[in-house]
N, C-alpha and C positions, 0 to 999 in steps of 0.2 A: 167647174169652179176654177176661177183665174187665180193667178199667183200675186195679184196686186192688191185685191180686196175681197171681201165676202158679200155675197148678195143678201139683202134683207127681205125675208118672207116670213111666213107664219111660224113662230117658234114651236119647237117640238115636232115638227114634221119631217120625215126622212123617206127617201125612197131609194131602191136599189134594183137595178134591172141586170146586174151582172156586168155591165160595161161602165156604168157611171154611179157615182155616189152624190146625193144632193142633201145638204143640211140646211136647215132654216133657222137662223138665229139673227138677233139684232146686231148692228154694227157696235163695236166697243165691248161686246159681251162674249168674246170668243173663249170658250171653256177649254182649257188644256187637257182636261180629264173628265170622265164621267163620275169620278169620285173626288175625294179630297186631297190626293197625292198631287205634287206639284212637278211641272217638267222644268227642272233647273240643272240637270246634268248635260254639260256641253260635250262637244266631240272629243276633245282630248281626255276628258275625265272618263268618257264611256270607253274609249279605246284602252286606257290603262286599267280601268275596272275589269274589262274583259281579260286582260293580260293577268291582273291580280288574281282573278277567280280561277284562272287556268294553272298558274304556277303557285303551287303550295308546298307545303313541307315535304310531301312525298317525293318531288323531283330532286330535292337536295339530300334528303336523309332517308326516308323509307325505301327508296329505290335500291338502297344497298341490300336489302333483304332479297330482292328479286336477283341480283347479281351473285349473292352468296349461294342461292338455292339452284340457279339455272345456269350460270356462266354468261360470258359476254355475247355470244352469238345468240343464245335463247333470248337473252334480255332485248337485244336489237330487233330480232324477229318479232317477239311478242309486242312490243311497243309500236313497231311499225304496222302491224296487222290491226291491232286494236285502234290505233289512231285513224286508220283508213275507215274502219267500221264505225267509229264515232263521227267521222266526217259525213257519213250517210245520214246519221241522226241529225247532225247539224243542218244539213240541207232540208230535212223535213221542218225543223223548228224555224228555220230562217223564213220560209214562205209564210207560215201562220203568224209569226210574231211581227213581221213587217207589216202584214195586213192588218193585224189586230194587236197593237202594242198595249195590252190591257194590264191592269193591276193583277198580280198574282200569276201572271205569265201562263205556262203550260197547265198549271193546276186548274184554273177557271176555264181553260179551253177544254180540257178532259171532261169537265161537268157539263159544259155547254154543248159540246158537239158528240159526246159518246154517251154518258150516263152520269146522272147527278151522284150516283153511289161511286162511279169511277173517279169522279172529281174529288169526292170526299176522301177516298183511299190515297189518291195521288197527292193531295194536299197534306195530309197528316204524315204520310211517308217522307215527303220532301222536307216538311217541317222538322221531323225527327232526325232526318239525315243531316240537315244544316246545323240544327241545335247541337247535335253530338259532335260536330266537327269543331265547335268552339273549345269544349274542354280538351279535345284531341290536340289542337294547336297550342294551348296554354301547357299542356303536359309536355309536348315536344319542345316548347321553349325552355322548360326547366332542363330538359336533357341537354339542349344545346349550350345553356349557360354553365352546365358543369364542366365545360371545357376549361374555363378560367379558374373556377374554385369549386371545391365540393361542399362548402359550408354556406352556400347562398341559400337563405331560407326559402323553401319551396312554397309555404303558405303565403309569404309576402309577395312572390312573384305572381301567384294566382290572384291574389287580391288586388295587386297593382294593375294587372291585365284587365280584370272585370272592371275596375273604375274607369280606366282609359277607354275601353270599349263602350261604356255607358255614356261617357262624355262626348265621343266622337259621333255617336249614332242618335243621341237625344236632342242635339242642338237643331240641326236642320239637315235636309238631304244635300245642300251645298256644302256643308261643313264636311260631311261624310265623303262627298265626291272629291273635294280638294285634298283631304287627308289620304284617301285611297290613291289618288293621282301620284303623290309624292312617294308614298310607301311602296306602289307598284313600280314606279320609276326605279326604286332601289333594287327591285327583283330583276328587272331587265339589265341593269348594270351588272348584277351578280352573276347572271347566267351567262352573259357574254364574256365576263372576265374569266369564268370557269372554262368556257370554250377556248379562250386565248391560252390559259394556263395548260390546257390539255395539248394543244398544238405545239406550243413553245417547249414544253418539257419532253414530249415525245421525240423531238428531233434533236435533243441535247441541250436545250436551254435550261439547265438546272444546275444546283451546286455541285452535283456529282459528275456533270458532263456526260450523262448516260443517255445515249439516244435509244431509248427502249422501244420505241415504235409501237408495233402490235405484238410485242413478246408475250404478253400474258394471254393472248389468243392461242398461243403455241404451248406455252408452259405456265400454268397447269393445263391449258386447253380451252377450246371454244365452248364446251358444254359440261355442266356439272351434273352429277348424279343426285337426285333428290328422292327421299322417301324409300326408294327401292334401288336396285343396281342394274348395270347393264343398259341395253337400249331402252327398256321401260323406264328406268331411272332417269335417263337423259330426257326422255318425253315428259316425265313428270316434273323434271326441272324446267322445261319449257312451259308447262301448265302453271308452275309456281310464278314464273315471270309474267305469264298472262293475267294471273290473278293481281300481281303487283301493278301492271299496267291498268287494270280496271279500276284500281283505286287512285292511281295517280293522273291518268289522262281524263280531264274534264274540260268544260267550257260552255256549251250551248245553254245550259240551265241558268248561268248567271246573266248572260245577255237577255234571256227571256224575262228575267226578274227585274232588270233595271229599265227595260223598255218603256214602262209606264211613266218613268221620271226622266226620260231623255227629252231634250229641247226639240230636236228634229228627228223623231224616230224613224220616219220613212226614209231618211237619208243616212243619218249618223248610225242608226242600229243596222241598216243594210251594209254599210261599209264594215261594221264591226263583225257581222256574220261572215262576210266574204273573206276577211283577213284571218278567220279562225283556222282556215286549212293551212296556211303557211305557219301559223303559231303551232299547230300540231307537228308539222315537219321540223321546224327549228327547235322548239323547246323540248318536245318529248322524243321524237326519233333520233335527232342529233344528240340530244342529252343522254339517251340510253346508250349511244354508241361511245360517248366520251367517258362515262363512268366505267365501261368495260375495258377501256384502254388505260386508264390511270392506276387501276388497282386490280390485283388478281382476285379471283373469287374465293380463294382459300386463304387470303390474308388473315393472320391470327386475330388481329383486332376487329376486323370486320365480322368474322365468324363469331367471336365472342359477343359482339353487341347483338347480332341477329339471334344468337342462342339464348340471350339475356343472362349471360354469366359474367358480364363485366359492367362496371358502372363507375361513376366519378369522372376525374379528369382524364383517366385512361381511355374514355370513349372517344376521344378526339372529336368531340362535338357530334359524334354519331354520323357524320357525313363522310361518304366514300372520298370525296375531293379532299377533305381536311386530312384524312387518313393518308392519302397519296402525298400531300404536302409535307406531312411529318416523315414519311418514309424516304422522301427525297432530300430532307434536310433543309427545306425552305423555312426561313425564320419568321418573316413578318406577315407573309400572305395569309397563313392559317388564322391570324387574329383578325385581319381585315375580312376574310371570308366569313368568319364566325359572327362578326358584327353585322354584316349584311344578312346573314341567316336570321339573326334576331329580328331585324326590321321585316324580312320577308315572312317569317312566321307570324309575327304580329299583325302584319297586313292581311294575311289569309283569315286570321280569326276575325278581323274587322269586317271583311267581307261576308263571312258566314253570319255574323250577328245581323248584319243588314238583310241578308237574304232570308234568314230565318224569320225575322220580324215582318218582312213583307209577305212571306208565304202564309203566315198566321193571319195577317190582315186581310189577304185575299180569301181565306176560308171564312172569315167573319162577314165579309161583303156578300158571300154566296150562301149565308145561313148555315155553314158547316161547322162553325164555331160560334161561341156566344157573341151576340151583337155588340157588346160593350167593347170587344177588342178591335171594333172598327173605328172607334174614336180617335181623331187625330188632333194634334196641337195646331196652333196657328202657323206653325212652321212646316206643317205637312208630315209630322212624325206620328205614326200610330202608336200612341203612348202606352196603352194597355198591353198591346201585343209585344211591344218592347219589353215591358216589365216581365211577362211570362218568359220570354227568351232568356232574359238575364238570370234566370234560376238555373239554367243548364250549365253554364260556366262554373257553377258551384261544384259539379262533379269532378272537376280538375283537382279538388282538394283530396281526392282518393289516392293521389300520387304521394301525398305525404306519408302514408303508411305502407302503401303497396309497392312503391317503386315506380318511376317513370316508365320504364321499358314494359312492365307487365301491363300497366294501364293503357299504354299505347296499343298493345297487341289486342286487348279487349276491345277498344273502340274502333280499331281498324276492321276487325272481323264484323262488328255490327254495322259500321258505316258503309262498307263496300257493297253489301247486297242492296242497301237503300238507293245508292247512286245508280246502280244498274237498273233497278225497278223504275226510277225516274226516266231513263232512256226508253225502257219498254213502253211506259205510259206515252211518251212523246210519239213514238212510231205508231202506236195503236190510234192515237188522236189524229195523227196525220192521215191515216188510211181512212178514217171516218170522214174527215174534212174533205178529202180527195173525192170520196164516193158521193158525199153531198153536192159538191161542185158539179160532178158529172150528171147525177140525177136531176138537179135543178137547171141543168143546161147552161151553166155559167163558164165562160171562157177564162181559164186561169191566166192567160197571156195578158189579160187586162189588169192583173194585180201589180202592185208596186214592185214585186219580185216574185218570179216563177221558179220553183225548184226544178233541177235538172233530173233526168232519168226516173221520173216518178210514174207510177207508185212503187217501182222496183226497190228504190233505196229504202222506202219504209218497210217493205217486206223483208229485204235482207237484213236490215238493222234489227227488226223485230226478232227474226229467227236467231240471229247471232247473240243478242243480248239475253234472250230466253235461255239459250244454252249455257251461257256463262253463269247466270244466276243459279241454275239447277245444280251445275257440276263443280262450282268453285269451292265448295266445302267438302269434297269427296273424301279428303284425308281423314275426316272425323269418323269414317266408317272402317278404316284399316289402320289400327285396330279401332273398334267402336269406343266412343268416348262421349258420354252425354253432355258434359260441360262444353266440350269443343263444338259439338253438334249445334247446340243452342246459341253459341257465340257466332257461328256462321249463318245459321238459318232463322234466327229469330225474326228478322225483318221479312223474310220470305214467308214466314207463317203468319205474321201480323197483318200483311197486306191483304190477303183474300178474307181474313176475318173482318177487317174494316169494311171491305167492299160488300160482303154478304150481309153483315150486320146492319149497315146503313140502308141497304136495298130492302131488307125485311122490315125495318122500322118505318121507313118513308115510302115503301112501295114504289120505288122509282122505276122507270122504264128506259130501255135502250132508245136513243134518239133515232127516230126514222130519218133517213137522208132527205127526204122531201120536205121534212119539217124542221131541219136544222136551221138556226138563225145565223145566216152568213153576213147579215148586216151588222148587227150587235153594236160595237162602238166606233165602227168605221167612219160614220158621218161626222162625229165630233173630232176625230183625229184629222179628217180631210179638212175640216174647217179651221182647225189649228194650224196645220201646215200652210194652208192658203193665206193665213193672216200675216206671214212674214213677207215683207217688201223686198229686202236685199237677199241675195243668194246665200246659201249656206256657207259657213266658214270651215275651211278645210283644217285637217289636223295640224299641219305644219304651220299654217297661218296663225292658228291659236297658240302654237308653241312660240312663234316669234312675237306675238303680242304679249305673251307671258313675260318676255324678258325686255319689254319696254317699247316696242314698235307701235306706233300710234294706232288705236283702235277705231273702228267704224262706230262712232258714238250714236249715231241715229239708229242704227239696227239694234245696238245694245240696249238703248232706251226702250225701243218698241218690243223687243223680246222680254224685257223685264216686265213690261205691262202685261204681255200675253201670259207670262208664267205666274202672274199673281192669282191668288185664290179669287172666287167670285165675290166674297165679302170685301176683300181689299180693293177690288175694282169698283164696287158698289160705293165704298166710302170715298174714294177719289171722285166718283161721278157726283156724289152729294155735294162735296166741297166746290 
């Protein structure tokens, strides 16, 4: 398949021999997707959406819980180790997604290459995970807004967020992509601003002229005791930091979900996956180091927030960074930081709304949810899936009566296990995919991207994530507490029930490696990629175009035609 045009042969025919893909369609009828979603997310939007999905409330607010329970050294070690392990999962997901950038991402891959029941479980687990993150972010937003005033109506904030998420997600994927680009840009500005604040103040650039450096690593110390005392208590502090990292460090799932709506998935999504590793390093590893530098783990305000004994304006926006600014007597920066925190938290909720909608849509496409949920508007928005998703933000109204801190704790416990199960699904799916390639004699080096150190990345990632999901709620056993147990392990219990239930009802079978369909939607994507005449536009080129530099109008017009729905192209053809 050349990069200048598409051959015209018999429609609907495709072949795959492991080295080449041939798709047979008529000129002018390039289909960007095998379903009704439209590929309209460009390179800059994809890169910022990937950042937006990675950087959430946890990095700025919830990370303080890990610091208070484990201390700065434990926090840094836990985030470093977990980021490295998630990098192995990212390596698995990159190879599969770049080859098959399908709607529903890893959810449909799990059902296609492992077992239909496995895909059913993965889809509903991811949907619940993303949908529950929406009220989490809205609840966190209320907590952050309390920095300025105690009397801001919680219900009004919840309602306002729900309306804005609805408007941004129901218009079109391009509107979502553009909104998320700017909102995620604010996150990048915020995180680098906080890094600069850490460096400048630790060397003495603060109102008190106190060059505190790594003082808090010595006093009160590098490790905190948690749950018990002594060496065991310090180890349990590390585990608490590890559970914090498992909630905070994310990323591959969001790229997998947006791949079906990316303009040039084989190129733009590949770049986004490759840059995921330095995102882990800069945002999460460096972020955990900075938090442990600017505030001691025994800071009274931090301890009160984590313990749920303090609320209102005294929470200092619940962020360790803002607590540090207050402690140092910085006047204006806390307000700037808190304002950017508001946009960052709102952006995260916007991303989760998008991903939850697309995951439910992917389930409907595969018959694992009612078919009506697969209906899309002319703008490519799965309208009924979106309507179902918008019921979940209503859970944020629980914070009106129960308090934001308590609701955040409930949601974090429920959500964490769901996220780890997603990574387990990705590893299992890759191992089945790898085995199918080997049995069918397909050379993976012919793929658009080949993961490194495979299948060992998949196996190590699987063992690690399985251990995390089994042990992360161990504290509910000492002493035994039923409510705490179910808050930690509800998703762990629900997942096998979903799998076994669907398997019994539908009599599904595990996919044999010799029968796994490795062609799938690859011909459609190959044809779509080949329809572009001009080379792909780089991230910085798009950024310069954004500020007014002359665009390549010819490629833009052609790309807009390619990204049209089949109905739009047919209408133009008739005219």
